[in-house]
C-alpha positions in Angstrom: 15.0 22.6 16.8 15.1 22.8 13.0 18.5 24.6 13.2 19.7 21.8 15.5 18.4 19.2 13.1 20.2 20.8 10.2 23.6 20.6 12.1 23.9 24.2 13.4 26.0 24.2 16.5 24.3 25.1 19.8 26.8 27.9 20.5 25.8 29.5 17.2 22.1 29.2 18.1 22.9 30.8 21.5 24.6 33.7 19.8 21.7 34.2 17.3 19.2 34.2 20.2 21.3 36.6 22.2 21.7 34.2 25.1 24.5 35.0 27.6 25.7 31.4 27.6 25.1 28.0 25.9 23.6 26.8 29.2 20.8 29.3 28.8 20.0 27.9 25.4 19.9 24.3 26.8 16.7 25.2 28.6 15.0 25.6 25.2 16.6 22.7 23.4 15.0 19.4 24.1 15.7 16.3 22.2 12.7 15.1 20.3 12.0 11.7 18.9 13.8 12.4 15.6 17.0 13.3 17.4 16.7 10.3 19.7 16.1 7.9 16.8 19.1 9.4 14.9 21.4 8.9 17.9 20.2 5.4 18.6 20.7 4.4 15.0 24.3 5.2 15.3 24.9 3.1 18.4 25.8 -0.5 18.1 25.1 -3.1 20.7 28.2 -4.3 22.4 29.1 -7.9 21.7 30.2 -8.8 25.2 28.1 -8.5 28.3 29.5 -5.9 30.6 30.5 -7.1 34.0 31.3 -5.3 37.2 35.0 -5.0 37.8 36.3 -7.0 40.7 39.8 -6.0 41.8 42.1 -8.8 43.0 43.4 -9.1 46.6 46.8 -7.6 45.7 45.2 -4.4 44.3 42.9 -4.1 47.3 45.8 -4.6 49.7 47.7 -1.8 47.8 44.8 0.6 48.0 44.3 -0.1 51.7 47.9 0.7 52.4 47.6 4.2 50.9 
């Protein structure tokens, strides 16, 4: 986790540990609270409320004709 915290790429960590693939390394890498807090600090709340997309009748008619 310390290597990950210091910016070492997961594929490099996998090579150092002798793992066959990066997916194997994923088993051992779990995000802790520091990583979660860092990620959340970089996210901004959207200004607009998201709404579900509602296609109009013309689009629905086109899709049904396919």
